C-alpha positions as CSV (number, residue, x, y, z in Angstrom):
1,X,21.1,68.5,-96.4
2,X,22.8,66.8,-99.3
3,X,24.6,63.6,-98.6
4,X,28.3,64.3,-98.2
5,X,31.1,62.8,-100.1
6,X,33.0,60.9,-97.4
7,X,36.8,60.3,-97.6
8,X,38.9,58.4,-95.2
9,X,42.6,59.2,-95.2
10,X,45.1,56.7,-93.7
11,X,48.0,59.0,-92.6
12,X,51.6,58.9,-92.1
13,X,54.5,60.9,-91.5
14,X,55.9,59.7,-94.9
15,X,53.9,61.0,-97.9
16,X,54.4,57.6,-99.8
17,X,52.3,56.0,-97.0
18,X,49.2,58.2,-97.2
19,X,46.3,56.6,-98.9
20,X,42.7,57.6,-99.1
21,X,39.6,56.0,-100.3
22,X,36.4,57.8,-100.9
23,X,32.6,57.0,-101.1
24,X,30.2,59.0,-103.4
25,X,26.5,59.4,-102.6
26,X,24.4,57.4,-105.3
27,X,20.7,58.1,-103.9
28,X,20.4,56.7,-100.5
29,X,23.6,54.5,-100.9
30,X,27.2,55.0,-101.7
31,X,29.8,53.9,-104.3
32,X,33.1,53.1,-102.8
33,X,36.3,53.6,-105.1
34,X,39.5,52.0,-104.8
35,X,42.3,53.4,-102.3
36,X,44.5,56.1,-104.1
37,X,47.6,58.2,-102.9
38,X,46.6,61.5,-100.9
39,X,48.8,63.3,-103.2
40,X,49.7,67.0,-102.5
41,X,48.3,67.9,-99.1
42,X,48.2,71.5,-100.0
43,X,45.5,71.0,-102.5
44,X,43.8,68.1,-100.7
45,X,40.6,69.5,-99.4
46,X,40.1,71.8,-102.6
47,X,40.3,68.5,-104.7
48,X,37.9,66.8,-102.8
49,X,35.6,69.6,-102.1
50,X,34.6,69.8,-105.9
51,X,32.2,66.8,-105.6
52,X,30.0,68.3,-103.0
53,X,29.7,68.7,-99.2
54,X,32.8,66.7,-97.7
55,X,33.2,64.5,-94.6
56,X,36.9,63.7,-94.3
57,X,38.5,61.4,-91.7
58,X,42.1,61.3,-90.7
59,X,43.8,58.6,-88.5
60,X,45.9,61.2,-86.7
61,X,45.0,62.7,-83.2
62,X,42.9,65.8,-83.3
63,X,42.8,67.2,-80.0
64,X,44.9,67.5,-76.7
65,X,45.0,65.9,-73.2
66,X,43.0,68.0,-71.3
67,X,45.5,68.3,-68.4
68,X,47.8,69.9,-71.0
69,X,45.3,71.8,-72.8
70,X,43.7,73.6,-69.7
71,X,47.3,75.1,-68.8
72,X,47.8,76.5,-72.5
73,X,45.8,79.7,-71.6
74,X,43.8,79.1,-74.9
75,X,40.0,78.8,-74.9
76,X,39.8,75.5,-76.5
77,X,41.6,73.4,-79.0
78,X,40.6,75.0,-82.1
79,X,41.8,78.3,-80.7
80,X,45.1,76.7,-79.5
81,X,45.6,74.8,-82.9
82,X,45.5,78.4,-84.8
83,X,48.1,79.7,-82.2
84,X,50.6,76.9,-82.4
85,X,53.8,77.6,-84.3
86,X,53.4,81.4,-83.8
87,X,54.6,84.0,-81.2
88,X,55.3,82.4,-78.0
89,X,54.5,79.1,-79.3
90,X,56.8,79.2,-82.2
91,X,58.7,76.1,-81.1
92,X,55.7,74.1,-80.4
93,X,56.1,71.6,-83.3
94,X,59.6,71.2,-82.9
95,X,60.4,67.9,-81.3
96,X,62.6,68.4,-78.4
97,X,66.0,66.8,-78.6
98,X,66.9,66.7,-74.9
99,X,64.7,66.6,-71.7
100,X,65.8,69.9,-71.1
101,X,64.1,71.4,-74.0
102,X,60.7,70.2,-72.9
103,X,58.1,72.6,-72.0
104,X,54.6,73.6,-72.2
105,X,55.6,75.5,-75.2
106,X,57.4,72.6,-76.7
107,X,56.0,69.3,-75.7
108,X,56.8,66.7,-78.3
109,X,59.6,64.3,-77.3
110,X,62.1,62.7,-78.3
111,X,63.5,63.4,-81.5
112,X,65.5,60.2,-81.8
113,X,66.2,57.2,-79.5
114,X,69.0,56.6,-77.0
115,X,68.3,56.8,-73.1
116,X,65.0,58.7,-73.7
117,X,62.3,57.9,-71.1
118,X,58.8,58.6,-70.7
119,X,59.4,60.4,-67.1
120,X,61.5,62.9,-69.0
121,X,58.2,64.0,-70.7
122,X,56.0,64.0,-67.8
123,X,58.5,65.8,-65.6
124,X,59.2,68.3,-68.3
125,X,55.4,69.2,-68.6
126,X,54.8,68.9,-65.0
127,X,52.2,66.2,-65.2
128,X,51.7,63.7,-62.3
129,X,52.2,60.4,-64.8
130,X,52.1,59.2,-68.3
131,X,48.1,58.4,-68.0
132,X,47.8,62.3,-68.0
133,X,49.1,62.4,-71.6
134,X,46.5,60.2,-72.9
135,X,43.1,61.5,-73.9
136,X,40.0,59.6,-72.9
137,X,39.7,58.4,-76.4
138,X,43.3,57.0,-76.3
139,X,42.9,54.6,-73.4
140,X,42.4,50.9,-73.9
141,X,39.0,49.6,-74.9
142,X,37.4,46.1,-74.9
143,X,38.4,45.7,-78.5
144,X,42.0,47.2,-78.7
145,X,45.0,48.3,-76.7
146,X,45.7,51.9,-75.7
147,X,46.8,54.4,-78.2
148,X,50.2,56.0,-78.1
149,X,50.2,59.4,-76.3
150,X,50.2,62.4,-78.6
151,X,53.4,63.9,-77.3
152,X,55.5,60.8,-76.9
153,X,57.3,60.5,-80.5
154,X,59.3,57.2,-80.1
155,X,58.4,53.8,-81.1
156,X,56.6,51.8,-84.1
157,X,53.0,53.2,-82.6
158,X,53.9,56.6,-82.0
159,X,51.5,59.0,-83.6
160,X,53.0,62.7,-82.8
161,X,55.1,63.2,-85.7
162,X,52.3,62.2,-88.1
163,X,50.0,64.6,-86.0
164,X,52.6,67.5,-86.5
165,X,52.5,66.9,-90.5
166,X,48.7,66.5,-90.4
167,X,48.0,69.6,-88.2
168,X,50.6,72.0,-90.2
169,X,50.0,70.6,-93.6
170,X,46.0,70.3,-93.4
171,X,44.4,71.5,-90.5
172,X,46.1,74.7,-89.9
173,X,46.0,76.1,-93.5
174,X,42.2,75.2,-93.7
175,X,40.9,76.3,-90.3
176,X,38.7,79.0,-91.5
177,X,37.0,76.7,-94.0
178,X,36.2,73.6,-92.2
179,X,34.2,72.6,-89.2
180,X,36.0,70.5,-86.6
181,X,34.2,67.7,-85.1
182,X,33.3,67.4,-82.1
183,X,34.8,70.7,-80.9
184,X,32.4,72.7,-83.0
185,X,29.1,70.8,-82.7
186,X,27.4,67.3,-83.5
187,X,28.4,65.7,-86.9
188,X,25.2,66.2,-88.8
189,X,24.8,69.8,-87.5
190,X,28.3,70.6,-88.7
191,X,27.5,68.9,-92.0
192,X,24.6,71.3,-92.4
193,X,26.7,74.3,-91.7
194,X,30.1,73.8,-93.3
195,X,31.1,72.6,-96.7
196,X,33.8,70.6,-95.0
197,X,34.0,68.5,-92.0
198,X,37.0,66.9,-90.5
199,X,37.0,64.1,-87.9
200,X,39.5,61.7,-86.3
201,X,39.4,58.2,-87.1
202,X,41.3,55.0,-85.8
203,X,41.3,52.0,-88.2
204,X,42.1,49.5,-85.1
205,X,38.7,50.6,-83.7
206,X,36.8,50.3,-87.0
207,X,37.7,46.8,-87.5
208,X,35.4,45.4,-85.0
209,X,32.6,47.9,-85.8
210,X,32.5,46.5,-89.4
211,X,32.6,42.9,-88.8
212,X,36.6,42.2,-88.8
213,X,37.7,40.1,-86.2
214,X,41.4,40.8,-85.2
215,X,43.4,38.3,-83.2
216,X,47.1,37.4,-82.7
217,X,46.8,34.8,-85.5
218,X,47.0,37.1,-88.3
219,X,48.7,40.6,-89.1
220,X,47.3,43.4,-91.3
221,X,50.8,43.7,-92.8
222,X,50.4,40.4,-94.5
223,X,48.6,40.3,-97.7
224,X,47.5,36.7,-97.5
225,X,46.3,37.2,-94.1
226,X,44.2,40.4,-95.3
227,X,42.8,38.2,-97.9
228,X,42.2,35.4,-95.6
229,X,40.7,37.3,-92.7
230,X,39.4,40.7,-94.0
231,X,38.2,40.4,-97.7
232,X,34.9,38.4,-96.8
233,X,33.8,40.8,-93.9
234,X,34.5,43.6,-96.3
235,X,32.4,42.5,-99.0
236,X,29.6,41.2,-96.7
237,X,29.6,44.8,-95.1
238,X,29.2,46.4,-98.5
239,X,26.5,44.1,-99.5
240,X,24.7,44.2,-96.1
241,X,24.5,48.1,-96.1
242,X,23.3,48.2,-99.8
243,X,26.3,50.0,-101.1
244,X,28.4,49.5,-104.3
245,X,32.0,49.1,-105.0
246,X,34.0,49.9,-108.2
247,X,35.4,46.7,-109.8
248,X,38.9,48.0,-109.2
249,X,38.2,48.1,-105.3
250,X,36.2,44.7,-105.4
251,X,39.4,43.4,-107.0
252,X,41.9,44.9,-104.4
253,X,39.5,43.5,-101.4
254,X,39.8,40.1,-102.9
255,X,43.5,40.2,-103.6
256,X,44.1,41.3,-99.9
257,X,45.1,44.7,-101.5
258,X,48.7,45.4,-102.6
259,X,51.5,42.9,-101.7
260,X,53.9,45.7,-100.9
261,X,54.1,47.9,-97.6
262,X,51.4,50.0,-99.0
263,X,48.9,47.3,-98.6
264,X,48.2,47.7,-95.0
265,X,47.6,51.4,-95.6
266,X,45.0,50.9,-98.2
267,X,43.4,48.2,-95.9
268,X,43.0,50.7,-93.2
269,X,41.8,53.5,-95.6
270,X,38.8,51.2,-96.4
271,X,38.3,50.0,-93.1
272,X,37.9,53.6,-91.7
273,X,35.9,54.7,-94.5
274,X,33.5,51.9,-93.8
275,X,32.9,52.9,-90.1
276,X,32.5,56.4,-91.2
277,X,29.8,55.5,-93.5
278,X,27.9,53.5,-90.7
279,X,28.1,56.7,-88.5
280,X,26.9,59.2,-91.2
281,X,24.1,56.6,-92.0
282,X,22.8,56.0,-88.2
283,X,24.3,52.4,-88.1
284,X,26.8,53.7,-85.3
285,X,26.4,56.5,-83.0
286,X,29.0,59.2,-83.6
287,X,30.1,58.5,-79.9
288,X,31.6,61.7,-78.5
289,X,30.5,62.0,-74.9
290,X,29.0,65.5,-74.0
291,X,31.7,66.0,-71.4
292,X,33.2,69.6,-71.3
293,X,36.9,68.1,-71.6
294,X,35.9,66.2,-74.7
295,X,34.3,69.1,-76.5
296,X,36.7,71.7,-75.6
297,X,40.2,70.1,-75.7
298,X,40.3,66.5,-76.3
299,X,38.2,65.5,-79.2
300,X,37.1,61.9,-80.0
301,X,37.5,59.1,-82.5
302,X,34.4,59.0,-84.7
303,X,32.1,56.1,-84.1
304,X,34.1,55.1,-81.0
305,X,31.6,54.1,-78.2
306,X,32.5,55.7,-74.6
């Protein structure tokens, strides 16, 4: 099997905040490039595939809570993904504006703030509590707090609206041309069978995996903090793994990435890429448990240990 090109996309609802970093195989190691804008999502995979087999990670959810997925009538997540937005599921991607609109066929809520409660969502979906909306990989770990539930679309850490754009713009148009990890197999098996493999990532999970210590004393949104707390661990990780980095990337790391709001996105694009490289090269297990719910519905965050 040829070593894949590895790309990590730090995703956002807003196109200007979508950044990606790529690693190109060079013998037994990789050359890491500087972060760049994702650009036109309609051509993204085609552009990246030109360099060889491709593993691409996105930090939006790829999967459904099992308690919800099992009630859809679809066989599994890839089948459901192909059906969402069509037929009886035509409104699936439309975020509910009022509690009365929430249903199995329209699960995202709320469209805007103002008297919106999580209880509205669990009642509308007939689920026992908000925990049922979390996938196993979303739950709190020793190194990070719980992620936000897929269907809850309010607050600074919400992921639902970004997932909607990622699924509609990237995954659905390419379903017949990609392997979806872990639903369709283990990572190296998928890379041997597919020209493009897609996996879910989570930069907050990647920090500790590559040696970046997070604490309340610093913020990834601050360039000076990124320079002081993340530059040395990133450069050390590149050296320890025997990889190389372009001069442009080294300069960005030493500077703490860009001073504007895009700086944190550039940082996350690189952190996620480093963790992906560790999985591909065997320094870190891919992580997905062999539980039926995980493989059928929920998926997993690449490299997160169960």
